[in-house]
C-alpha positions as CSV (number, residue, x, y, z in Angstrom):
1,X,-10.5,-12.9,-32.8
2,X,-11.6,-9.8,-31.8
3,X,-13.5,-10.4,-28.8
4,X,-10.6,-12.4,-28.0
5,X,-8.5,-9.2,-28.5
6,X,-10.5,-6.9,-26.9
7,X,-10.4,-8.8,-23.8
8,X,-7.1,-8.6,-23.6
9,X,-6.0,-5.9,-24.4
10,X,-8.7,-4.1,-22.5
11,X,-7.0,-6.2,-19.3
12,X,-3.8,-5.0,-19.9
13,X,-4.2,-1.4,-20.5
14,X,-5.8,-2.0,-16.2
15,X,-2.6,-4.3,-15.3
16,X,-0.5,-1.7,-16.7
17,X,-1.9,1.4,-15.3
18,X,-2.3,-0.2,-11.9
19,X,1.4,-1.5,-12.3
20,X,2.5,1.9,-12.7
21,X,0.0,3.5,-10.2
22,X,1.2,0.2,-7.1
23,X,4.8,0.5,-8.4
24,X,5.0,4.4,-8.0
25,X,3.8,4.4,-4.4
26,X,6.0,1.5,-3.1
27,X,9.0,2.9,-4.9
28,X,7.8,7.0,-2.9
29,X,6.5,5.0,-0.5
30,X,10.2,2.6,0.6
31,X,13.4,4.5,-1.5
32,X,16.0,1.9,-1.6
33,X,18.2,0.8,-3.4
34,X,15.9,-2.8,-3.5
35,X,13.9,-2.0,-6.7
36,X,10.8,-2.3,-4.2
37,X,7.8,-1.0,-6.7
38,X,8.3,-3.5,-9.3
39,X,9.1,-6.2,-6.9
40,X,5.9,-6.2,-5.2
41,X,3.8,-5.8,-8.3
42,X,5.5,-9.2,-9.7
43,X,4.7,-11.2,-6.3
44,X,1.3,-9.8,-5.9
45,X,0.8,-10.2,-10.0
46,X,1.6,-14.1,-9.3
47,X,-0.6,-14.7,-6.7
48,X,-2.9,-12.7,-8.0
49,X,-2.9,-15.6,-11.3
50,X,-2.5,-18.4,-8.6
51,X,-5.9,-16.7,-7.8
52,X,-7.6,-16.8,-11.5
53,X,-6.2,-19.9,-12.8
54,X,-7.2,-21.9,-8.7
55,X,-10.3,-20.9,-9.0
56,X,-11.2,-21.6,-13.4
57,X,-10.1,-24.8,-12.2
58,X,-12.2,-25.4,-9.2
59,X,-15.8,-24.0,-10.5
60,X,-17.4,-22.4,-13.6
61,X,-17.0,-19.0,-12.5
62,X,-14.3,-18.2,-14.2
63,X,-15.5,-18.7,-18.3
64,X,-12.6,-18.5,-20.3
65,X,-13.5,-14.7,-21.8
66,X,-12.8,-14.6,-17.9
67,X,-9.7,-15.8,-18.0
68,X,-8.4,-14.1,-20.9
69,X,-9.3,-11.1,-19.2
70,X,-7.7,-11.7,-16.1
71,X,-4.8,-13.9,-16.5
72,X,-3.4,-12.7,-19.9
73,X,-4.6,-9.0,-19.6
74,X,-4.5,-7.8,-16.8
75,X,-2.4,-10.0,-15.1
76,X,0.8,-9.4,-18.3
77,X,0.4,-6.2,-17.6
78,X,0.4,-5.6,-13.9
79,X,3.4,-7.9,-14.3
80,X,6.9,-6.7,-16.1
81,X,10.1,-9.7,-16.4
82,X,11.4,-7.0,-18.6
83,X,11.4,-4.6,-16.0
84,X,12.5,-7.0,-12.8
85,X,15.9,-7.5,-15.9
86,X,17.0,-4.5,-16.6
87,X,16.3,-3.3,-12.6
88,X,18.5,-7.2,-12.1
89,X,21.1,-5.5,-14.4
90,X,21.6,-1.8,-12.7
91,X,21.8,-3.5,-9.5
92,X,25.0,-5.6,-11.3
93,X,26.5,-2.1,-12.7
94,X,26.0,0.1,-9.7
95,X,28.1,-3.1,-7.3
96,X,24.9,-4.0,-5.8
97,X,25.6,-7.1,-5.3
98,X,23.5,-8.2,-2.1
99,X,20.2,-6.1,-3.4
100,X,21.0,-8.5,-6.7
101,X,20.7,-11.1,-5.6
102,X,18.6,-10.6,-2.7
103,X,15.8,-8.8,-5.3
104,X,16.5,-12.3,-8.0
105,X,16.6,-15.1,-5.3
106,X,12.8,-13.7,-3.9
107,X,11.5,-12.4,-6.1
108,X,11.7,-16.6,-8.3
109,X,11.3,-18.1,-4.5
110,X,8.4,-15.8,-3.5
111,X,6.0,-15.5,-6.9
112,X,6.4,-19.3,-6.9
113,X,5.0,-19.7,-3.6
114,X,2.3,-16.2,-4.2
115,X,0.8,-18.7,-6.6
116,X,0.9,-21.8,-5.3
117,X,-0.7,-19.6,-2.2
118,X,-3.6,-18.6,-4.8
119,X,-3.8,-22.2,-6.2
120,X,-4.3,-23.4,-2.5
121,X,-6.2,-20.9,-1.1
122,X,-8.9,-21.6,-3.8
123,X,-8.9,-25.4,-2.9
124,X,-10.0,-24.1,1.3
125,X,-12.7,-21.7,0.3
């Protein structure tokens, strides 16, 4: 159990730091009422988790420890539903209804599509 906690915690550390850096970069590069930083990390994280689970189903390339580290730890730390929810609430509060609808619908649709594409890529190669 200690090993599992260490794997998830270490992956989460790297995922959280990566989320902070990627989100900060996107918000600085694309300043807007639209939360590009969180949108980018959540869609990218969906793609990554699709690749991780696709590769783990296809072969023994990823052990269960690597899946814990990458999927639960890294992707869990990299993506963030709570920030997504808070940003949507802020968009509603600020009267940014178009951005709210766009952000919510694109996040859900593209998140599922990115996960599917990640899995699909593992079946092609």
